[in-house]
N, C-alpha and C positions, 0 to 999 in steps of 0.2 A: 504494500500500500504506500503510495506517495503522499507526503504531506506537503501541500503547496501554500506558500504565502506570497502575496503580491501587494503592491502599493499603487494607489491612484490619488488624485487630488481633486476634491469637490470644491467648486467655487464657493468661497465663504458666504456670499449673499444668497446661496441656494441651499444651505444646510438644512433648514427646517423643512423645506419641500422635499428634499432628498430623503430625509428620515420619514416623512409622512408617506411617501410612495412605497417605502419598504415595510410599512406596517401592514400593507395589503397587496403583497406580490400576487400577481394573477395565478390562480390555481393551475392553469395550463403551463405557465412558466415553471412553477414548482415541479410539476410532473415531468416536464422535459429535462430539467436539471437532474432529477433523480434517475430518470430513464437512461441518461447519457453518462452516468457515473460520477456525479458531483455529490459527495457525501460529507456530512458535518460541515457544510458550507456556512461560514459566518462572515459578517462584515462588522468592522469596528471603526468608529468615526471620531477623530479628535476635533476639538473646537476650532482649529484653524483650517479644517477641511481635509487633513490627511486621512485617507481611507486605507485601512489594512484589511485585506481579504485573506481568508484561510479556508482550505478545503482538503479533503482526503479523497483520493481516487486511485484506481489501479493504474491508469495511464492518462496523464494530464493532456498530452497532445490528442489522444483519442477522445477525451471528454470535451475538449474545445472543438474539435472537428465535428463531433456529434451534435453539439449545440448549434454549430454553423449551419447544419442541415434542418434545423427546427424552424418552421415559419414563425412561431411565437417569439423566437429569439430575435429575429430581424425587427419585429415590431417593438419589442422591449428596448433593444439597443438604440433604435431611432428615437424613442421617447426619452431615453436617459442620456444621450450623448451631450446635450447642452449643459448638463450638470457638472461636467469635468473640465479641468484645465489641462493644457499641454497634451492633447491627444494626437497632435501632428497628423490630422487627417484620418486617424484610425477610429473605429468604433471602440467603446469602452472595453468590450471583451477581447478585442485584438491588442489592446494596450496592456493587458495583464501579463507582466513578465515575472516569472517566479524568482523569488530571492533565493540565494544559495543558503541551504541549511548548514549551519556550522556546529550545532549541538542539539542533541535530543536525549532526554531522560525518560525512559519508559517506566 
């Protein structure tokens, strides 16, 4: 099982709306994430907009590729892209670059 952690930056003036949107993630989006191998997926948000994402999956590249094939993901990413800084033309899910794990205590 891979443990994946990534960082993104939410625009500070959009923090409240970003949090509100994640209180009611579409059921079909939740189903797609589970179906494509995203487990224990969590998002943590700091007051300056730093977003830390964490998930567990058998194969991160396969999980990302699986979500790319889900029609609901395209709709969700289009709605969420304006919330983020520095995407450089990418959708938020394309900008998720795993951090290197340097320590793990089981």
